[in-house]
C-alpha positions in Angstrom: 5.5 -20.7 -39.3 5.6 -17.6 -37.0 4.3 -17.8 -33.5 2.0 -14.9 -32.0 4.2 -12.7 -29.9 3.0 -12.8 -26.2 2.3 -9.7 -24.4 5.1 -8.4 -22.1 3.3 -9.2 -19.1 3.3 -12.8 -20.0 7.1 -13.3 -20.2 9.4 -14.8 -17.7 9.2 -12.3 -15.2 5.4 -12.5 -14.1 2.1 -11.9 -15.9 -1.5 -11.3 -14.8 -1.3 -14.6 -12.6 1.1 -12.9 -10.8 -1.7 -10.0 -9.5 -4.3 -12.5 -8.0 -4.0 -10.9 -4.9 -3.4 -7.7 -5.6 -6.1 -7.1 -8.3 -8.0 -10.4 -7.6 -11.0 -10.6 -10.3 -12.8 -9.2 -13.0 -15.2 -7.4 -11.2 -12.4 -5.5 -9.7 -10.6 -4.8 -12.5 -14.0 -3.5 -14.2 -14.2 -1.3 -11.2 -10.7 0.3 -11.6 -11.3 0.8 -15.5 -14.5 2.8 -14.7 -12.7 4.9 -12.4 -9.5 5.8 -14.4 -9.5 3.8 -17.4 -9.1 5.7 -20.8 -11.1 8.7 -21.4 -12.1 7.9 -25.1 -13.8 4.4 -23.4 -15.4 6.0 -20.3 -18.8 5.6 -21.1 -18.5 2.1 -22.7 -16.2 1.2 -19.2 -19.1 2.7 -17.0 -21.9 0.9 -18.7 -20.1 -2.6 -18.8 -19.2 -2.0 -15.1 -22.9 -1.2 -14.1 -24.1 -4.0 -16.1 -21.8 -6.5 -14.4 -21.1 -5.4 -10.7 -24.0 -5.6 -8.2 -23.9 -2.4 -6.2 -25.6 -4.1 -3.6 -23.6 -6.9 -3.1 -21.0 -7.2 -5.5 -18.7 -4.7 -4.2 -15.8 -5.3 -1.5 -14.3 -2.7 0.6 -11.2 -2.1 -1.9 -13.7 -1.5 -4.7 -16.0 0.5 -2.7 -13.2 2.9 -2.1 -13.1 3.5 -6.0 -16.6 4.9 -6.1 -15.8 8.5 -5.4 -13.3 8.4 -8.4 -16.0 7.1 -10.6 -18.4 9.9 -9.4 -15.5 12.3 -10.3 -15.6 11.1 -13.7 -19.3 11.0 -14.3 -19.5 14.6 -13.2 -16.1 15.7 -15.2 -16.9 14.0 -18.3 -20.9 14.3 -18.4 -21.2 10.2 -18.4 -24.6 8.9 -18.3 -25.3 6.1 -15.7 -28.0 4.2 -14.1 -26.7 4.7 -10.6 -24.9 8.4 -11.0 -26.8 9.8 -8.3 -26.0 7.0 -5.8 -22.5 7.2 -6.4 -22.3 10.7 -6.0 -23.3 10.4 -2.8 -20.5 8.1 -2.0 -18.1 11.0 -2.9 -19.8 13.2 -0.4 -19.8 10.6 2.2 -15.8 10.1 1.3 -15.3 13.9 1.8 -16.9 13.9 5.0 -15.0 10.9 6.4 -11.8 12.4 5.0 -12.3 15.7 6.7 -12.8 14.0 10.2 -9.4 11.9 9.2 -7.8 14.8 8.5 -8.6 17.1 11.2 -7.6 14.3 13.7 -4.5 14.0 11.7 -4.1 17.6 12.6 -4.4 17.1 16.3 -1.8 14.4 16.0 0.7 16.7 14.1 0.1 19.4 16.5 0.9 17.3 19.3 3.9 16.1 17.7 5.4 19.6 16.9 5.6 20.3 20.8 8.6 17.8 20.2 9.9 19.9 17.4 9.6 16.8 14.9 9.5 16.4 11.1 6.2 15.0 9.9 5.9 13.7 6.5 2.6 12.4 5.1 2.2 9.0 3.4 -0.3 7.5 1.4 -3.8 9.0 0.9 -3.1 12.0 3.2 0.0 13.0 1.1 -2.0 12.2 -2.1 -4.6 14.9 -1.1 -2.1 17.6 -1.1 -1.2 17.1 -4.7 -2.3 20.0 -6.7 -2.6 17.9 -9.9 -5.0 15.0 -8.4 -8.5 15.2 -7.7 -8.2 15.9 -3.9 -9.7 14.7 -0.7 -13.3 14.0 -2.4 -11.8 11.2 -4.4 -9.3 9.8 -2.1 -11.0 7.6 0.8 -9.0 7.2 3.9 -9.2 5.0 6.6 -6.4 6.6 8.7 -3.7 9.4 8.3 -0.1 7.8 7.9 2.5 10.2 9.6 6.2 9.6 9.2 8.8 10.8 11.7 12.7 10.4 11.9 13.4 6.5 12.9 15.5 7.5 16.0 12.5 9.7 17.1 9.9 7.1 17.0 9.8 6.4 20.5 9.6 10.1 21.3 6.8 10.7 19.0 4.7 7.6 20.5 5.1 9.3 23.6 4.1 12.8 22.6 0.8 11.4 21.1 0.1 9.0 24.3 0.6 12.2 26.5 -1.9 13.9 24.2 -4.4 11.3 24.6 -3.9 9.1 21.8 -4.1 5.5 22.5 -2.0 2.8 20.7 -3.6 -0.3 19.3 -4.0 -2.7 22.0 -3.5 -5.8 19.8 0.2 -4.7 19.7 2.6 -5.3 22.6 4.8 -2.6 23.0 7.9 -5.0 23.3 7.3 -5.7 19.6 7.7 -2.1 18.3 11.6 -2.6 17.5 10.3 -5.3 14.9 7.6 -3.1 13.5 7.8 0.1 11.0 4.5 1.7 12.4 1.7 1.5 15.0 -1.8 2.6 14.5 -3.2 5.2 17.2 -6.9 6.4 17.9 -8.0 9.4 20.0 -10.9 8.3 22.1 -14.3 10.1 21.5 -13.1 10.9 18.0 -13.2 8.7 14.8 -9.7 9.7 14.0 -7.0 7.0 13.2 -3.3 7.8 12.7 -0.7 5.3 11.9 2.4 6.5 13.3 5.4 5.6 11.1 9.2 5.6 12.2 10.1 3.1 9.0 8.3 3.7 5.7 8.1 0.2 4.8 7.0 -3.0 6.8 10.5 -4.6 5.7 14.0 -3.6 6.0 15.1 -1.5 3.3 18.7 -0.5 2.4 19.5 2.6 4.1 20.3 4.3 0.8 16.9 3.8 -0.4 15.3 4.6 2.8 17.2 8.1 2.6 15.9 8.0 -1.3 12.2 7.4 0.0 12.6 10.1 2.7 14.5 12.9 0.3 12.8 15.0 -2.3 9.9 16.2 0.0 8.1 19.5 -0.2 6.5 21.8 2.2 2.8 21.7 2.3 -0.3 22.1 4.8 -2.9 19.4 6.0 -6.1 21.6 7.3 -3.3 24.5 8.3 -0.9 22.3 10.0 2.6 22.3 8.2 3.6 19.1 6.6 6.4 17.6 4.2 4.9 15.3 1.3 7.4 12.8 -0.6 8.1 13.7 -4.2 5.5 12.1 -6.7 8.1 9.1 -7.7 8.4 8.2 -4.0 4.8 8.2 -3.7 4.5 5.9 -6.6 7.1 3.5 -5.3 5.9 3.3 -2.0 2.1 2.9 -3.5 3.4 -0.6 -5.1 5.5 -1.7 -2.4 2.3 -1.4 -0.2 -0.1 -2.7 -2.6 1.8 -5.7 -4.2 1.9 -7.8 -1.2 -0.5 -10.6 -0.1 -3.6 -9.2 1.7 -6.7 -10.4 2.7 -8.5 -7.9 1.5 -7.0 -6.2 -2.1 -5.8 -2.9 -1.3 -6.7 -1.8 -5.1 -6.4 1.8 -4.4 -2.5 1.1 -5.1 -3.3 0.6 -8.8 -5.5 4.0 -9.0 -2.7 5.8 -7.1 -0.1 4.7 -9.4 -2.0 5.1 -12.5 -3.1 9.0 -11.3 0.6 9.5 -10.2 2.2 8.5 -13.5 -0.6 10.1 -15.8 -0.5 13.8 -13.9 3.2 13.9 -12.7 4.9 11.9 -15.7 7.7 14.6 -16.0 8.4 14.5 -12.4 9.1 10.6 -12.2 12.3 9.0 -12.1 11.3 5.6 -13.4 15.3 4.7 -13.6 15.3 5.2 -9.7 11.9 3.4 -9.0 13.6 0.3 -11.2 16.6 0.3 -8.9 14.6 0.6 -5.7 12.3 -2.3 -6.5 15.6 -4.2 -7.4 17.2 -3.0 -4.0 14.2 -4.0 -2.0 14.2 -7.7 -4.2 10.6 -6.7 -5.4 11.2 -6.1 -9.1 8.9 -9.0 -10.1 6.1 -7.7 -8.3 6.8 -4.2 -9.6 7.2 -5.6 -13.1 4.0 -7.6 -13.0 1.9 -4.4 -11.5 3.5 -1.7 -13.9 3.2 -3.9 -17.1 -0.3 -4.8 -16.2 -1.2 -1.4 -15.8 0.3 -0.3 -18.9 -1.6 -2.8 -20.9 -5.2 -2.6 -18.9 -5.3 1.4 -18.5 -2.7 2.7 -20.7 -0.9 3.8 -17.7 2.4 5.8 -19.3 5.2 3.4 -18.2 8.5 3.6 -19.9 9.6 0.8 -21.9 13.0 1.1 -20.6 11.7 0.7 -17.1 9.8 -2.5 -17.9 12.7 -3.6 -19.5 15.0 -3.1 -16.2 12.4 -4.6 -14.1 12.1 -7.6 -16.5 15.8 -9.0 -15.5 16.2 -12.2 -14.0 15.5 -12.2 -9.9 16.6 -14.6 -7.5 14.9 -17.9 -7.0 13.3 -16.5 -3.3 11.6 -13.7 -4.8 9.9 -15.9 -7.3 9.0 -18.4 -4.5 7.5 -15.1 -3.0 5.5 -14.4 -5.9 4.3 -18.1 -6.0 3.6 -18.2 -2.5 1.2 -15.2 -2.7 -0.9 -17.3 -5.2 -1.0 -20.4 -3.2 -4.0 -21.2 -1.3 -2.6 -24.4 0.4 -2.2 -23.9 4.3 1.3 -25.3 5.2 3.2 -24.2 2.0 1.7 -20.8 2.0 2.6 -20.6 5.8 6.2 -22.0 5.5 6.5 -19.6 2.9 5.7 -16.8 4.6 7.9 -17.9 7.5 10.8 -18.2 4.9 10.1 -14.9 3.3 10.0 -13.0 6.6 13.4 -14.7 7.8 15.0 -13.8 4.2 14.2 -10.0 4.6 15.1 -9.9 8.3 17.6 -7.4 9.0 20.8 -8.2 7.5 22.6 -6.5 10.7 21.3 -8.9 13.1 22.9 -12.6 13.1 20.6 -15.3 12.6 21.6 -16.9 15.9 20.7 -13.5 17.6 17.6 -13.0 15.5 16.6 -16.5 16.8 17.1 -15.8 20.4 15.2 -12.4 20.4 12.4 -13.9 18.5 12.1 -11.4 15.3 8.7 -9.6 14.6 7.4 -12.6 12.6 7.7 -15.0 15.8 6.7 -12.6 18.1 3.9 -10.7 16.5 2.3 -13.8 14.5 3.1 -16.5 17.0 2.6 -14.4 20.2 5.8 -15.3 21.7 7.7 -13.3 24.2 10.0 -15.7 25.9 12.3 -18.3 24.4 11.0 -21.2 26.3 7.6 -20.4 24.7 8.9 -20.8 21.0 8.5 -24.6 21.2 4.9 -24.7 22.4 4.0 -21.9 20.1 5.5 -24.2 17.0 3.4 -27.2 18.4 0.3 -25.0 18.2 0.9 -23.8 14.9 1.6 -27.4 13.6 -1.8 -28.7 15.1 -3.7 -25.7 13.5 -2.2 -26.1 10.0 -2.8 -30.0 10.1 -6.7 -28.7 11.0 -6.7 -26.8 7.8 
């Protein structure tokens, strides 16, 4: 008797259940499909979404950020919807807010240019410059992500501070060596910039850090000269950033990846992306994300890429994915602790890391001195026991 063949996303390397924290529920999936699903089913997807999701109370912040894409699709394809005018208003509001962010980012770039720093756009700001994508009207941005060379991070921070930008008050300056970025605001302005000196929030092998930074093209952001990563680098970064456990699902990663793969397929080095995912030990999550997008949105992902990502991974990487799905307080926090230590800088000895309190302990526990470590641990255990 033949058994039914399981879809690729259900095999050993992870499936839809792995995506609970990245695409958490049916309402989010329907919103995503209404925004960037196959065009042949666009009207059906829009109707199903409107009948299922309450626009007054059923949209979280991540889903709300997809509404401008839905508005663009309604206008471009001539779709009929009960809330078309209301949704179109979100696109206009998104454009206005984005302009405020972009002009604020322009002020930050001008300040950095005084120090002759090379500035590279990341995430949403970078995507708005790509000529094949819809542009600033459909890509809401909470901030503008600016990347500078790692060794110039302190100089960049000083330049922005001298220009009046204020670092996030919740971040201790002594924590910066353990961080990859810091948010900064300009008093009297709604603009926020996220100043990066490293691209990701955990160590990446130097070869792949160089790969992410390479292949940039020169562009402009409201008249300011900037560099923009190649589409495949933006795609890899979008998955790496989105495919992590978050209190709020950053669902935009899925739309960004789908659009990049669909409109820049000829410029995507999928072999390099699979190797990158393996190098940073996120191949299971990359596999789950890409295979799900391929099945649910018909995103053009090469079978060879899924096969490369579908190979066996380490026990700790599988534990990370399981930990993302856990709702149990103590195992979840213990897993998070183990994950951060596992991903710690390999050039930093374990004993040295313990003595200097790495990012996880310093930032999450608020520890700045060794003698505070035991007291912080006791407080954490007491808090877990109360969960």
